N, C-alpha and C positions, 0 to 999 in steps of 0.2 A: 524226325517226327515219326511217331508210331502210327499204327493203323487207325486208332481212334482219333488221333490228331488230324490225320489226312482226311478221314471221313467228316470230321467237324469242319475243316477248311472247305471241303467240297460243298457241304450243306450251306455254309455261310456264303460261299460264292454264288450258289444257285439263288439264295435268298436276296443277295445284293442285285443280281440280274433281274429278279422278279420285281424288286422295288423300283429299279431303274425303268423297266418297261411299264410299270404302273403309271408313271408320269407321262408316258407318250400318248399320242392320240389327238392332241389338240382340242379344239372346240367343236369339232364336227359331230360330237355326240350330244351337245347341249340341247338340241331340239327334241330329243327322244326322252320325254319324261316317263314313259311307260316302263323303260328298262330300269330306271331308278327305283320305281315301286316294286318291281320283281326282285331286285337285289335286296331291298329293304325286307321283304318277306323272307328271303333266304337267310339273311342275317338274324332275323328273329328265331328261325328254326334252329340255327346253329348255336343259340345261346344256352342250349342244354348242356349240362356238365356230364351227362350220362351217355357218352359216346366212347367208341373203342379207338385204339391207336390207328387201325386201318382207316376208319372213317375220318379221323383227324388228318391223316396224311393226304387225303383226297381234297382237302379244302385249300383255298387260296390264303395267302398270308393274312389279309384283313379278317377273313372268317376264322382263321386259327386264333387270332387275338381275341375275338369275341368268345370263342369256345373256352379259351384259357381264362378270360375275365369271369365267365360263369362259374368255373371251378374255384377261382380265387375268392369270389364272393361267397361261395357256399362252404368253404373250408376254413375253420378257425385258425389253423396253423399257417395259413397264407395271408393273414391279416396284414395290411400295409404293403404288400407286394405290388409293385408297379408293373403293369403288363406293357412291355415294349416289344418292338419287332425282334430284338436280340433274344428275348426270352422265348418268343415263338419259334425261333430258329433252333435254340437249344432243345426245346421240347420236341420239335420236329425230328431232330437227330436222335433223341431218346426213343421216340415212337418208331423210327425206322429200324432200330435195333431191338425193339420189343416184339413180343408175340402179337399178332394182329388183333387178338381179342382182349388185350390189356386195356383196362379202363383208363381213360384220359386222366381221371382224378388221381390215379396212382402215379402217373408220370409227372403231373404238375406238383403234387405234394412233395415229391422227391426233390424238387427244385426250390421249394419254399424255405 
């Protein structure tokens, strides 16, 4: 496996671990509705397709999906693309190899 393949495997492994931990936590957070509202506001802010690779990498997987969905909705060449966690991981890998100032739009449209 080449360097790119190893990097992709590492990215996918990290993503899988993140997804596994996302399911942890039980019901102990169900009484705190204030946190849900704050997350909702954060999700609305991340819906902008006008972010850089560096900003994209700092997001959690669900926020990455929202950012990718915003690009897909705005770009005609991405029409019909289904945004799934696997696509977010592929674009995360591309973002980690890109210049920090690379627009997310450029990374997403390369995968469309």
